[in-house]
Backbone as a printed PyTorch tensor [residue, N CA C, xyz], in Angstrom:
tensor([[[  1.0370,  -1.1740,   0.0830],
         [ -0.0920,   0.1770,   0.0390],
         [  0.7600,   1.4440,  -0.0930]],

        [[  1.8800,   1.1250,   0.6790],
         [  2.6090,   2.3830,   0.7600],
         [  3.3420,   2.3990,  -0.2610]],

        [[  3.7680,   1.6510,  -1.0510],
         [  4.5040,   1.6130,  -2.1490],
         [  3.8790,   2.0780,  -3.3620]],

        [[  2.3850,   1.6360,  -3.1330],
         [  1.5990,   2.3790,  -4.5720],
         [  1.4190,   3.4760,  -4.4900]],

        [[  1.0100,   3.9270,  -2.9620],
         [  1.2830,   5.6350,  -2.7180],
         [  2.3530,   6.4140,  -3.2480]],

        [[  3.5280,   5.4020,  -2.8730],
         [  4.8780,   6.4880,  -3.0790],
         [  5.1260,   6.6330,  -4.7760]],

        [[  4.1980,   5.4870,  -5.4920],
         [  4.3890,   5.6480,  -6.7600],
         [  3.7720,   6.6390,  -7.6250]],

        [[  2.4830,   6.5510,  -6.8870],
         [  1.1730,   7.5310,  -7.3050],
         [  1.7810,   8.9280,  -7.2900]],

        [[  2.2990,   9.3420,  -5.9380],
         [  2.9660,  10.6540,  -5.9580],
         [  4.0950,  11.1110,  -6.7320]],

        [[  4.8610,   9.8880,  -7.3120],
         [  5.9570,  10.3630,  -7.9770],
         [  5.5550,  10.3560,  -9.4050]],

        [[  4.5430,   9.4070, -10.0530],
         [  3.9630,   9.9270, -10.8890],
         [  3.2230,  11.1590, -11.1310]],

        [[  2.4680,  11.7910, -10.1060],
         [  2.1570,  12.8700, -10.1940],
         [  2.8990,  14.0330, -10.1900]],

        [[  4.1550,  13.9570,  -9.6280],
         [  5.1330,  14.8740,  -9.6210],
         [  5.6680,  15.2350, -10.8080]],

        [[  6.0590,  13.7870, -11.7510],
         [  6.3330,  14.2560, -12.8750],
         [  5.3010,  14.5110, -13.9990]],

        [[  4.1430,  14.4250, -13.6450],
         [  2.9020,  15.0870, -14.5320],
         [  2.7710,  16.7490, -14.1660]],

        [[  2.9660,  16.8900, -12.9490],
         [  3.1410,  18.3580, -12.4660],
         [  4.0290,  18.9420, -13.0700]],

        [[  5.3450,  18.3460, -13.4760],
         [  6.5850,  18.9460, -13.4410],
         [  6.4960,  19.0260, -15.1540]],

        [[  6.0490,  17.9820, -16.0660],
         [  5.9490,  18.0330, -17.1550],
         [  4.7690,  19.2500, -17.8550]],

        [[  4.0390,  19.3710, -16.9160],
         [  2.6500,  20.3010, -17.5220],
         [  3.5530,  21.9830, -17.2030]],

        [[  3.7580,  21.8820, -16.0930],
         [  4.5840,  23.3370, -15.8180],
         [  5.5240,  23.7150, -16.9840]],

        [[  6.5130,  22.6580, -17.1560],
         [  7.6000,  22.9700, -18.0530],
         [  7.0430,  23.0810, -19.5700]],

        [[  6.0980,  22.4940, -19.8400],
         [  5.6110,  22.4610, -21.2080],
         [  4.6370,  23.8970, -21.3440]],

        [[  4.3310,  24.5620, -20.2670],
         [  3.6290,  26.1010, -20.2050],
         [  4.3790,  26.8790, -20.1220]],

        [[  5.6090,  26.5670, -19.3910],
         [  6.7930,  27.6460, -19.5590],
         [  7.3420,  28.0110, -21.0730]],

        [[  7.0820,  26.8730, -21.4390],
         [  7.8100,  27.1270, -23.2890],
         [  6.8730,  27.3420, -24.0180]],

        [[  5.4390,  27.3980, -23.8080],
         [  4.4530,  27.9500, -24.3860],
         [  4.8810,  29.2650, -25.3720]],

        [[  5.6500,  30.1970, -24.5970],
         [  5.8550,  31.7420, -25.2080],
         [  6.6740,  31.0820, -26.4090]],

        [[  7.7150,  30.7620, -25.8220],
         [  8.7140,  30.4660, -26.8700],
         [  8.3630,  29.6560, -27.9500]],

        [[  6.9330,  28.5710, -28.2430],
         [  7.1230,  27.0140, -29.1050],
         [  5.7800,  28.7350, -29.9430]],

        [[  5.4530,  29.4800, -29.6970],
         [  4.3690,  30.3240, -30.2770],
         [  5.3190,  31.3760, -31.1160]],

        [[  6.2890,  31.4110, -30.8480],
         [  6.8130,  32.4280, -31.8410],
         [  8.1670,  32.0640, -32.6700]],

        [[  7.4630,  31.3980, -33.9950],
         [  7.4320,  30.7320, -35.1310],
         [  8.9150,  31.4590, -35.5770]],

        [[ 10.0050,  31.0570, -36.0920],
         [ 10.3780,  31.9730, -37.1610],
         [ 11.3760,  31.1740, -38.1210]],

        [[ 11.4230,  31.5970, -39.2910],
         [ 11.4050,  30.3730, -40.3780],
         [ 11.7290,  31.5370, -41.3290]],

        [[ 13.0150,  32.0840, -41.8800],
         [ 13.5470,  32.9140, -42.5520],
         [ 14.3450,  32.1830, -43.6130]],

        [[ 13.5630,  32.1310, -45.3590],
         [ 14.4900,  31.8330, -46.3050],
         [ 15.4370,  32.7280, -46.8870]],

        [[ 16.3910,  32.4980, -47.5820],
         [ 17.2950,  33.1240, -48.1100],
         [ 16.5490,  34.1420, -48.7330]],

        [[ 15.5720,  34.0340, -49.6110],
         [ 14.6050,  35.0830, -50.0810],
         [ 13.1920,  34.4860, -50.6280]],

        [[ 12.3490,  35.9210, -50.6040],
         [ 11.0860,  35.4180, -50.8510],
         [ 10.1310,  36.4590, -52.0610]],

        [[  9.3470,  35.8550, -52.5460],
         [  8.8400,  36.7610, -53.8260],
         [  7.8930,  37.9940, -53.0010]],

        [[  7.5370,  37.7760, -52.3470],
         [  6.5790,  38.6210, -51.3900],
         [  6.6790,  38.3540, -49.8350]],

        [[  6.5290,  39.5470, -49.2330],
         [  6.2130,  39.8200, -47.9460],
         [  4.7960,  40.0720, -47.5150]],

        [[  4.1130,  39.6790, -46.5450],
         [  2.7670,  39.5640, -46.2860],
         [  2.7460,  40.2100, -44.8190]],

        [[  2.1850,  41.3750, -44.7630],
         [  2.4330,  42.1940, -43.3810],
         [  1.0380,  41.6470, -42.8030]],

        [[  0.6210,  41.0280, -41.5500],
         [ -0.5340,  40.5980, -40.6940],
         [ -1.1450,  42.0010, -40.0040]],

        [[ -2.2000,  42.5050, -40.0730],
         [ -2.7010,  43.5820, -39.7890],
         [ -2.8090,  42.8870, -37.9670]],

        [[ -2.9130,  44.2230, -37.1430],
         [ -3.2390,  44.0690, -35.8940],
         [ -1.8590,  44.9240, -35.3100]],

        [[ -1.1250,  44.7020, -34.3760],
         [ -0.6640,  45.8460, -33.9160],
         [  0.5680,  46.1090, -35.3920]],

        [[ -0.3370,  47.2110, -35.9470],
         [  0.6280,  47.3590, -37.0620],
         [  2.0520,  48.2710, -37.1860]],

        [[  2.0010,  49.0780, -35.6900],
         [  3.3140,  49.7970, -36.2050],
         [  4.6110,  48.5000, -36.0660]],

        [[  4.5710,  47.4870, -35.0700],
         [  5.8160,  47.0500, -34.8060],
         [  5.7050,  46.2830, -36.3040]],

        [[  4.8780,  45.7470, -36.9180],
         [  4.9240,  44.3880, -37.8250],
         [  5.4000,  45.1920, -39.0410]],

        [[  5.2190,  46.7070, -39.3130],
         [  5.2850,  47.8110, -40.2650],
         [  7.0840,  47.7870, -40.1950]],

        [[  7.5260,  48.1760, -38.8420],
         [  8.7730,  48.7030, -38.7750],
         [  9.9160,  46.9870, -39.3590]],

        [[  9.2460,  45.8480, -38.6110],
         [ 10.0780,  44.6620, -39.1390],
         [ 10.0320,  44.3510, -40.3310]],

        [[  8.7890,  44.8600, -41.0740],
         [  8.7990,  44.6880, -42.9580],
         [  9.6700,  45.7700, -43.3470]],

        [[  9.7170,  46.6440, -42.8670],
         [ 11.1640,  47.5890, -43.5270],
         [ 12.3380,  47.2480, -43.4110]],

        [[ 12.4520,  46.6750, -42.1070],
         [ 14.1420,  46.1860, -41.8640],
         [ 14.1630,  45.0900, -42.8600]],

        [[ 13.3860,  44.1330, -43.0650],
         [ 13.6270,  42.8220, -43.7480],
         [ 13.4960,  43.4930, -45.1920]],

        [[ 12.5280,  44.5210, -45.7600],
         [ 12.9570,  44.8910, -47.0310],
         [ 13.9830,  45.2630, -47.2590]],

        [[ 14.5630,  46.4350, -46.4470],
         [ 16.1630,  46.6080, -46.6130],
         [ 16.9580,  45.8140, -47.0010]],

        [[ 16.9590,  44.4420, -46.2240],
         [ 17.9450,  43.3440, -46.3740],
         [ 17.8190,  43.0700, -47.4650]],

        [[ 16.6310,  42.8250, -48.2880],
         [ 16.6030,  42.4860, -49.6480],
         [ 15.8140,  41.0400, -49.5860]],

        [[ 15.2930,  41.0520, -48.5440],
         [ 14.5380,  39.8320, -48.1440],
         [ 13.2120,  39.2610, -49.3380]],

        [[ 12.6190,  40.4150, -49.4370],
         [ 11.1360,  40.2760, -50.8080],
         [ 11.3200,  41.9490, -51.3630]],

        [[ 10.5950,  41.9120, -52.4070],
         [ 10.8940,  43.3880, -52.8260],
         [  9.3650,  43.9490, -53.0330]],

        [[  8.3380,  42.6480, -52.8080],
         [  6.7580,  43.3520, -52.8700],
         [  6.6300,  43.1070, -51.1940]],

        [[  5.6270,  44.0130, -50.8390],
         [  4.9000,  43.8920, -49.3990],
         [  3.4870,  43.8580, -50.3720]],

        [[  2.5530,  42.9450, -49.2110],
         [  1.4560,  42.5410, -49.6870],
         [  0.7700,  42.7680, -47.7710]],

        [[ -0.2740,  43.8160, -47.9980],
         [ -0.8900,  44.2670, -47.0400],
         [ -2.4920,  44.0280, -47.4480]],

        [[ -3.6130,  43.1780, -46.8060],
         [ -4.6770,  42.7630, -46.9140],
         [ -5.8330,  43.7730, -46.1760]],

        [[ -6.4340,  44.7420, -47.2420],
         [ -7.6230,  45.7650, -46.2680],
         [ -8.1860,  44.9870, -45.1480]],

        [[ -8.2050,  44.9890, -44.1570],
         [ -8.9330,  45.1740, -42.6720],
         [-10.2120,  45.5230, -42.6250]],

        [[-11.1880,  44.8170, -42.2720],
         [-12.6350,  45.2880, -41.9380],
         [-12.6260,  46.6670, -41.2590]],

        [[-13.4740,  47.4640, -41.5430],
         [-13.6090,  48.5670, -40.6720],
         [-14.7900,  48.7750, -39.7050]],

        [[-15.1930,  47.8450, -39.9310],
         [-16.5130,  47.5880, -38.9440],
         [-17.5030,  48.8080, -38.9100]],

        [[-17.9540,  49.3660, -37.8360],
         [-18.8850,  50.4160, -37.7390],
         [-17.8380,  51.5990, -38.1080]],

        [[-16.8400,  51.7980, -38.3780],
         [-16.1990,  52.9640, -38.9940],
         [-16.2870,  53.0810, -40.6030]],

        [[-16.8620,  52.0840, -41.1810],
         [-17.5200,  52.4000, -42.6850],
         [-18.8810,  52.7680, -42.5720]],

        [[-19.7290,  52.8670, -41.3840],
         [-20.8140,  53.8810, -41.3060],
         [-20.7910,  55.4680, -41.2850]],

        [[-19.3300,  55.5260, -40.5660],
         [-18.7030,  56.9350, -39.9120],
         [-18.3350,  57.5200, -41.9930]],

        [[-17.7840,  56.4280, -42.5540],
         [-17.5170,  56.8240, -44.0110],
         [-18.7220,  57.2550, -45.1150]],

        [[-19.6080,  56.3600, -44.6850],
         [-20.7640,  56.4970, -45.2270],
         [-21.5610,  57.8890, -45.4230]],

        [[-21.2360,  58.6040, -44.2370],
         [-21.7690,  59.7650, -44.0010],
         [-21.0110,  60.9110, -43.9940]],

        [[-19.6480,  60.7850, -44.8450],
         [-18.5130,  61.7920, -45.4080],
         [-17.7030,  61.7920, -44.5120]],

        [[-17.5530,  61.3390, -43.4640],
         [-16.1120,  61.1380, -42.6010],
         [-14.8620,  60.5460, -43.2180]],

        [[-13.7360,  61.2540, -42.7160],
         [-12.7930,  60.4350, -43.6930],
         [-11.7930,  59.7860, -42.5950]],

        [[-12.1380,  58.1910, -42.6390],
         [-11.1770,  57.2930, -41.9540],
         [ -9.8980,  56.8940, -42.7090]],

        [[ -9.1010,  56.7170, -42.1820],
         [ -7.8140,  56.0510, -42.6760],
         [ -7.8400,  54.7500, -41.8770]],

        [[ -7.8570,  53.6390, -42.7390],
         [ -7.9380,  52.2150, -41.9310],
         [ -6.3350,  51.8150, -41.7250]],

        [[ -6.0730,  50.9890, -40.5830],
         [ -4.8280,  50.8800, -40.3870],
         [ -4.1160,  50.2930, -41.5870]],

        [[ -4.4180,  49.4650, -42.5270],
         [ -3.9400,  49.0550, -43.5910],
         [ -3.4080,  50.0670, -44.2910]],

        [[ -4.3070,  51.3030, -44.4780],
         [ -4.1480,  52.2330, -45.3940],
         [ -2.6880,  53.0800, -44.6120]],

        [[ -2.7330,  53.0450, -43.3900],
         [ -1.8570,  53.4930, -42.9190],
         [ -0.4910,  52.7770, -42.7090]],

        [[ -0.4450,  51.7020, -42.7800],
         [  0.4150,  50.5560, -42.8710],
         [  1.2680,  51.0730, -44.1990]],

        [[  0.4220,  51.0230, -45.4000],
         [  1.1520,  51.2360, -46.6840],
         [  1.7680,  52.4350, -46.7530]],

        [[  1.1600,  53.5390, -45.9400],
         [  1.5160,  54.7690, -46.1850],
         [  2.8730,  54.9730, -45.1820]],

        [[  3.0960,  54.3200, -44.0730],
         [  4.0440,  54.2440, -43.0010],
         [  5.3530,  53.9700, -43.9990]],

        [[  5.2030,  52.7260, -44.8560],
         [  5.8340,  52.1500, -45.5840],
         [  6.9500,  53.2670, -46.5990]],

        [[  5.7990,  53.7970, -47.5000],
         [  6.3480,  54.6870, -48.3750],
         [  7.1860,  55.9650, -47.6160]],

        [[  6.6310,  56.1820, -46.8170],
         [  7.4980,  57.1680, -46.0760],
         [  8.6630,  57.3990, -45.6050]],

        [[  8.8910,  55.4060, -45.0690],
         [ 10.0880,  55.1220, -45.0970],
         [ 10.8870,  54.9650, -46.0310]],

        [[ 10.4490,  54.7040, -46.8910],
         [ 11.1210,  54.7230, -48.0310],
         [ 10.8760,  53.7410, -49.1150]],

        [[  9.7510,  52.9510, -48.7070],
         [  9.6390,  51.7110, -50.0060],
         [  8.5030,  52.2640, -51.0870]],

        [[  9.4030,  51.8680, -52.1180],
         [  8.3110,  52.3470, -53.4700],
         [  7.2570,  52.0050, -53.2270]],

        [[  5.7160,  52.7430, -53.8310],
         [  4.5580,  52.6380, -53.7000],
         [  4.6120,  51.2920, -54.7650]],

        [[  5.1530,  51.3790, -55.6320],
         [  4.8410,  49.9720, -56.6880],
         [  4.9470,  48.9130, -55.9390]],

        [[  5.6290,  49.0130, -55.0910],
         [  6.4560,  47.5710, -54.0500],
         [  5.8620,  47.3640, -53.0660]],

        [[  4.0050,  48.0790, -52.9340],
         [  3.1750,  47.8650, -52.0270],
         [  1.8890,  47.2520, -52.7700]],

        [[  1.4990,  46.3400, -52.3280],
         [ -0.0210,  45.5830, -52.8180],
         [ -0.6010,  45.6120, -51.5880]],

        [[ -2.1810,  46.4970, -52.0370],
         [ -3.1090,  46.5080, -50.8930],
         [ -4.0810,  45.8700, -51.5120]],

        [[ -4.4300,  44.1650, -51.0210],
         [ -5.5070,  44.0160, -51.3920],
         [ -6.7680,  44.3460, -50.9160]],

        [[ -7.7990,  44.1320, -51.6020],
         [ -9.1420,  44.3720, -51.0840],
         [ -9.4760,  42.8460, -50.2510]],

        [[ -9.9660,  43.0000, -49.0370],
         [-10.3180,  41.9070, -48.4640],
         [-11.3580,  42.1310, -47.2120]],

        [[-11.4860,  43.0440, -46.7060],
         [-12.4670,  43.4160, -45.2950],
         [-12.2390,  42.4480, -44.4300]],

        [[-11.2530,  41.9980, -44.5600],
         [-10.5400,  40.8960, -43.2920],
         [-11.0140,  40.8960, -41.6920]],

        [[-11.5700,  40.3600, -41.2910],
         [-12.0780,  40.2000, -39.9320],
         [-11.0270,  39.3390, -39.2400]],

        [[-10.1630,  38.3470, -39.6240],
         [ -9.0630,  37.7840, -39.1140],
         [ -7.9750,  37.1480, -40.2630]],

        [[ -7.1230,  36.3530, -39.5450],
         [ -6.0830,  36.1260, -40.2780],
         [ -6.5090,  35.1680, -41.4570]],

        [[ -7.5690,  34.2800, -40.9200],
         [ -8.4190,  33.2710, -41.9580],
         [ -8.3560,  33.9870, -42.8620]],

        [[ -9.1760,  35.3160, -43.1730],
         [ -9.9780,  35.8660, -44.2190],
         [ -8.5080,  36.8840, -44.8030]],

        [[ -7.3560,  37.1280, -44.1030],
         [ -6.0730,  37.3800, -44.5990],
         [ -5.6050,  36.3100, -45.5890]],

        [[ -5.6260,  35.3570, -45.1930],
         [ -4.9200,  33.9220, -46.1230],
         [ -5.5490,  33.8440, -47.0490]],

        [[ -7.4890,  34.0290, -46.8960],
         [ -7.5700,  33.2180, -48.1340],
         [ -7.8090,  34.7370, -49.3300]],

        [[ -7.5520,  35.7900, -49.0350],
         [ -7.3500,  37.2860, -49.8290],
         [ -6.1780,  36.8460, -50.6680]],

        [[ -5.1160,  36.1990, -49.6370],
         [ -3.6880,  36.3660, -50.4300],
         [ -3.4730,  35.4020, -51.3130]],

        [[ -4.4120,  33.9690, -51.3180],
         [ -4.7320,  32.7510, -51.8600],
         [ -5.3810,  33.3060, -52.9330]],

        [[ -6.4260,  34.2010, -53.3280],
         [ -7.0150,  34.4860, -54.2050],
         [ -6.2820,  35.0930, -54.9370]],

        [[ -5.3350,  36.2540, -54.5340],
         [ -4.4400,  37.1010, -55.3880],
         [ -3.0620,  36.3720, -56.1070]],

        [[ -2.7440,  35.3470, -55.4840],
         [ -1.7090,  34.5170, -55.9250],
         [ -1.9200,  33.5880, -57.0820]],

        [[ -3.4820,  32.6800, -56.4460],
         [ -4.1730,  32.0250, -57.9750],
         [ -4.3010,  32.9360, -59.0430]],

        [[ -4.3230,  34.2850, -58.7790],
         [ -4.9270,  35.1200, -60.1460],
         [ -3.5920,  35.6480, -60.7900]],

        [[ -2.7840,  35.5550, -60.1640],
         [ -1.2910,  35.9640, -60.6620],
         [ -0.1300,  35.4220, -60.9270]],

        [[ -0.2610,  34.2880, -60.1120],
         [  0.7250,  32.8610, -60.4900],
         [  2.1440,  33.5620, -60.0820]],

        [[  2.0820,  34.5640, -58.9710],
         [  3.6590,  35.1550, -59.3530],
         [  4.2920,  34.8530, -57.8570]],

        [[  3.8440,  34.1300, -57.3410],
         [  4.8400,  33.5420, -55.9920],
         [  5.0120,  32.3720, -55.5370]],

        [[  6.0010,  31.5550, -55.4860],
         [  6.0870,  30.2080, -54.6820],
         [  6.4690,  30.3520, -53.3640]],

        [[  6.9430,  31.4470, -52.9820],
         [  7.7370,  31.6810, -51.6110],
         [  7.3470,  33.1510, -51.0700]],

        [[  6.6260,  32.7920, -49.8290],
         [  6.1680,  34.1660, -49.0590],
         [  6.6380,  33.8410, -47.5920]],

        [[  6.6480,  35.4980, -47.1950],
         [  7.1880,  35.9450, -45.6420],
         [  6.0630,  36.1530, -45.0830]],

        [[  5.3320,  35.9470, -44.0230],
         [  4.7390,  36.3550, -43.1270],
         [  5.4480,  37.4220, -41.9680]],

        [[  5.0730,  38.3470, -41.8580],
         [  5.2870,  39.4250, -40.5900],
         [  4.1610,  39.7820, -39.8000]],

        [[  4.6200,  39.6350, -38.5390],
         [  3.6020,  39.6770, -37.5990],
         [  4.1980,  39.7920, -36.2660]],

        [[  3.4400,  39.9000, -35.1220],
         [  4.1480,  40.1130, -33.9490],
         [  4.2920,  38.5800, -33.2660]],

        [[  5.6830,  38.6280, -32.5130],
         [  5.5880,  37.3270, -32.1320],
         [  5.0250,  36.4630, -31.8060]],

        [[  3.6890,  36.6640, -30.5390],
         [  2.4830,  35.5210, -30.0200],
         [  1.9830,  35.0690, -31.2980]],

        [[  1.6870,  35.9570, -32.3170],
         [  0.5490,  35.5840, -33.4490],
         [  1.4940,  34.6690, -34.5430]],

        [[  2.6180,  34.7800, -34.3830],
         [  3.4620,  34.0150, -35.8050],
         [  3.2540,  32.3160, -35.8340]],

        [[  2.9000,  31.3050, -34.5960],
         [  2.6610,  30.4640, -34.8010],
         [  1.5530,  30.0020, -35.7020]],

        [[  0.3370,  30.5150, -34.9440],
         [ -0.6950,  30.4910, -35.4080],
         [ -1.0120,  30.6370, -37.0520]],

        [[ -0.5910,  32.1050, -37.1900],
         [ -0.5530,  32.6720, -39.0380],
         [ -0.1150,  31.8170, -39.6640]],

        [[  1.1670,  31.1080, -39.1740],
         [  1.7910,  30.2360, -40.4460],
         [  0.9600,  28.7820, -40.3050]],

        [[  0.4380,  28.4200, -39.2400],
         [ -0.3770,  26.7700, -39.5070],
         [ -1.5440,  27.5620, -40.6200]],

        [[ -2.1850,  29.0250, -40.3270],
         [ -3.4170,  29.4430, -41.4300],
         [ -3.1090,  29.4950, -42.8980]],

        [[ -1.7740,  30.1120, -43.0980],
         [ -1.6920,  30.2290, -44.3250],
         [ -0.8500,  28.6740, -44.9460]],

        [[ -0.3650,  27.9900, -44.2350],
         [  0.2160,  26.4660, -44.5170],
         [ -1.2280,  25.8310, -45.0460]],

        [[ -2.1070,  26.3820, -44.0860],
         [ -3.5070,  25.1500, -44.5650],
         [ -4.1130,  25.6850, -45.9120]],

        [[ -4.0850,  26.9790, -46.1740],
         [ -4.6020,  27.7640, -46.8840],
         [ -3.6300,  27.6900, -48.6050]],

        [[ -2.4000,  27.5690, -48.5100],
         [ -1.3560,  27.8900, -49.4550],
         [ -0.7510,  26.4750, -49.9580]],

        [[ -0.7970,  25.4510, -48.9260],
         [  0.0570,  24.2240, -48.8570],
         [ -1.0840,  23.3000, -50.0440]],

        [[ -1.8380,  23.5610, -50.6530],
         [ -2.4810,  22.1620, -51.1550],
         [ -2.0640,  21.8170, -52.7170]],

        [[ -2.0940,  20.8060, -52.9110],
         [ -1.9830,  20.2520, -54.5860],
         [ -0.5360,  20.6580, -54.6950]],

        [[ -0.4700,  20.8240, -56.2110],
         [  0.8370,  21.0850, -56.9170],
         [  1.0910,  22.6030, -56.6650]],

        [[  0.0890,  23.4800, -56.9020],
         [  0.6660,  24.9680, -56.6050],
         [  0.8070,  25.4270, -54.8630]],

        [[  1.8270,  24.4620, -54.2700],
         [  1.6690,  24.9630, -53.2810],
         [  3.0280,  26.0670, -53.0330]],

        [[  2.6350,  26.7300, -51.9490],
         [  3.5070,  27.8350, -51.6180],
         [  4.1570,  28.0040, -50.4180]],

        [[  6.0380,  27.5620, -50.2220],
         [  6.3720,  27.9100, -49.0200],
         [  6.1880,  28.9130, -48.4070]],

        [[  5.8080,  28.9270, -47.1650],
         [  5.5940,  29.9920, -46.2780],
         [  6.5380,  29.9910, -44.8000]],

        [[  7.3720,  31.5170, -44.9350],
         [  8.3250,  31.7170, -44.0670],
         [  7.5940,  32.8100, -43.0670]],

        [[  8.3440,  32.7250, -41.9310],
         [  8.0410,  33.7120, -40.9310],
         [  8.9500,  34.3790, -40.1980]],

        [[  8.7020,  35.8130, -40.0170],
         [  9.8200,  36.6250, -39.3860],
         [  8.5460,  37.4940, -38.0450]],

        [[  9.0200,  37.0140, -36.7630],
         [  8.5560,  37.5000, -36.0700],
         [  9.0440,  39.1490, -35.8470]],

        [[  8.3790,  40.1450, -35.3200],
         [  9.0190,  41.6870, -35.3680],
         [  9.8400,  41.7190, -33.9020]],

        [[ 10.8520,  42.1680, -34.1580],
         [ 11.5300,  42.6390, -33.1950],
         [ 11.2840,  43.5210, -32.5060]],

        [[ 10.0490,  44.2120, -32.9850],
         [  9.6850,  45.8160, -31.9540],
         [  8.7460,  45.3700, -31.0550]],

        [[  8.2440,  43.9510, -31.0140],
         [  7.2390,  43.8760, -30.1230],
         [  7.8590,  43.4980, -28.3750]],

        [[  7.0880,  44.0780, -27.4460],
         [  7.5740,  44.0760, -26.1470],
         [  7.3790,  42.5460, -25.4910]],

        [[  6.6550,  41.8420, -26.3420],
         [  6.6330,  40.1510, -25.6940],
         [  7.9960,  39.8310, -25.3400]],

        [[  7.7040,  38.8490, -23.9320],
         [  8.8800,  38.1570, -23.6170],
         [  8.6930,  36.4710, -23.4720]],

        [[  9.2700,  35.8970, -24.7780],
         [  8.6160,  34.6800, -24.9850],
         [  9.1730,  33.6390, -23.6870]],

        [[ 10.3970,  33.9960, -23.4310],
         [ 10.6980,  33.5730, -22.3010],
         [ 10.3520,  33.4730, -20.7170]],

        [[  9.7680,  34.4740, -20.3140],
         [  9.2300,  35.0430, -19.2630],
         [  7.8230,  35.4140, -19.4890]],

        [[  6.9880,  34.9330, -20.1910],
         [  5.8030,  35.2470, -20.5620],
         [  4.8430,  35.1720, -19.3090]],

        [[  5.0150,  34.6380, -18.1560],
         [  4.1500,  34.6870, -17.0170],
         [  4.4970,  35.8790, -16.4010]],

        [[  5.1250,  36.9580, -16.3230],
         [  5.8150,  37.4430, -15.3610],
         [  4.8990,  39.0060, -15.6850]],

        [[  4.0990,  39.0850, -17.0300],
         [  3.4210,  40.3770, -17.6190],
         [  2.4000,  40.0700, -17.5390]],

        [[  1.2030,  40.6440, -17.4310],
         [ -0.2360,  40.3250, -17.6960],
         [ -0.5530,  40.6400, -19.3790]],

        [[ -0.1610,  41.2440, -19.9970],
         [ -0.0270,  41.4430, -21.1340],
         [  0.1830,  40.5340, -21.9910]],

        [[  1.2510,  39.8790, -21.5060],
         [  2.0320,  38.4250, -22.0670],
         [  1.1530,  37.6660, -21.9230]],

        [[  0.4910,  37.2430, -20.6170],
         [ -0.3890,  36.1600, -20.2740],
         [ -1.2860,  36.0510, -21.2370]],

        [[ -1.8890,  37.1680, -21.2920],
         [ -3.0930,  37.3920, -22.1120],
         [ -3.0230,  37.3700, -23.3420]],

        [[ -1.8320,  37.5190, -24.0240],
         [ -1.2150,  37.0470, -25.0250],
         [ -1.1950,  35.5450, -25.4820]],

        [[ -0.5100,  35.0370, -24.6940],
         [ -0.3570,  33.3330, -24.6530],
         [ -1.7790,  32.9660, -24.5630]],

        [[ -2.3360,  33.2120, -23.6710],
         [ -3.7340,  32.2920, -23.1230],
         [ -4.6920,  32.4250, -24.7650]],

        [[ -4.5130,  33.6270, -25.4070],
         [ -5.2760,  34.1060, -26.2330],
         [ -5.1510,  33.5700, -27.4850]],

        [[ -3.7570,  33.0010, -27.8600],
         [ -3.1540,  32.3910, -28.9290],
         [ -3.4830,  31.0080, -28.6110]],

        [[ -3.3530,  30.7160, -27.7770],
         [ -3.6640,  29.2380, -27.5190],
         [ -4.9270,  28.7470, -27.9060]],

        [[ -6.0710,  29.4820, -27.3450],
         [ -7.2390,  29.2340, -27.6530],
         [ -7.5910,  29.3570, -28.9880]],

        [[ -6.9330,  30.3760, -29.6800],
         [ -7.5930,  30.4150, -31.0960],
         [ -6.7500,  29.5950, -31.9250]],

        [[ -5.6060,  29.0010, -31.5670],
         [ -4.8530,  27.8090, -32.3080],
         [ -5.7850,  26.6390, -32.0420]],

        [[ -6.5860,  26.3960, -30.8570],
         [ -7.2370,  25.1320, -30.7540],
         [ -9.1990,  25.3900, -31.6300]],

        [[ -9.1470,  26.7530, -31.4710],
         [-10.6440,  27.2700, -32.4150],
         [-10.1590,  26.7660, -34.2200]],

        [[ -9.0770,  27.0010, -34.7060],
         [ -9.0410,  27.0500, -35.8350],
         [ -8.3930,  25.4200, -36.2980]],

        [[ -8.1450,  24.9320, -35.2690],
         [ -7.9260,  23.4070, -36.0010],
         [ -9.2550,  22.9230, -35.7920]],

        [[-10.1400,  23.3310, -34.6870],
         [-11.3940,  22.5460, -34.6440],
         [-12.3880,  22.8920, -35.5460]],

        [[-12.4210,  24.0930, -35.9660],
         [-13.3910,  25.0530, -36.7640],
         [-13.2050,  25.6970, -37.7880]],

        [[-12.2410,  26.1610, -37.6460],
         [-12.0560,  27.4020, -39.0380],
         [-11.0340,  26.7980, -40.0820]],

        [[-10.2950,  25.5560, -39.8600],
         [ -9.3470,  24.8380, -40.9470],
         [-10.1830,  24.7090, -41.9260]],

        [[-11.0120,  24.0210, -41.8400],
         [-11.9390,  23.6700, -42.6760],
         [-12.2550,  24.4700, -44.1520]],

        [[-12.5000,  25.8920, -43.3930],
         [-12.8060,  26.8990, -44.5410],
         [-11.8620,  27.2300, -45.4930]],

        [[-10.6370,  26.8090, -45.1160],
         [ -9.1470,  26.8080, -45.8760],
         [ -9.4040,  25.5120, -46.8760]],

        [[ -9.7170,  24.5310, -47.1500],
         [ -9.6920,  23.5290, -47.9650],
         [-10.6340,  23.9090, -49.4960]]])
């Protein structure tokens, strides 16, 4: 009896240590970085656009890719203001303008219509664009570090089907305050990790089929 209890507690300790260790590594797991020598285009995903635009600009300067793709995000209720004559500048337009003011030529920036509400919508818009132009077999995603793993999953599901598959690289922004090694020490990082893990689960269970 004493031996069985000891065995139970030893197993319990192993499970707890494994669980805690896995949780501690969740932040670094989310930050997927996979940079090819060269890409046909970069895709800036919308969200925290300043840190993503800055990273895209740095990567563009190194010659990673000559084209930068941005999908127009949904304006939501702001579109009602536009209908009433209010001049609203979307985050997507601000991102494109920021890039040109940093020195990226206008003809190197492609702003795709999409009214995107999510990364899945962005992936579908990029998929449609690439299918119509046939102009890329390697693209690189630029996003916030915590978003990188999920974004890569989504774009791979959308663009790695059949003979016309596209290689998906990923460049997490160096301008983010997210700390993947100590993510449990800041409220904002905790929220980012939990949110991304939940969204990854949701994508695998419900959204992935949209990309088939």
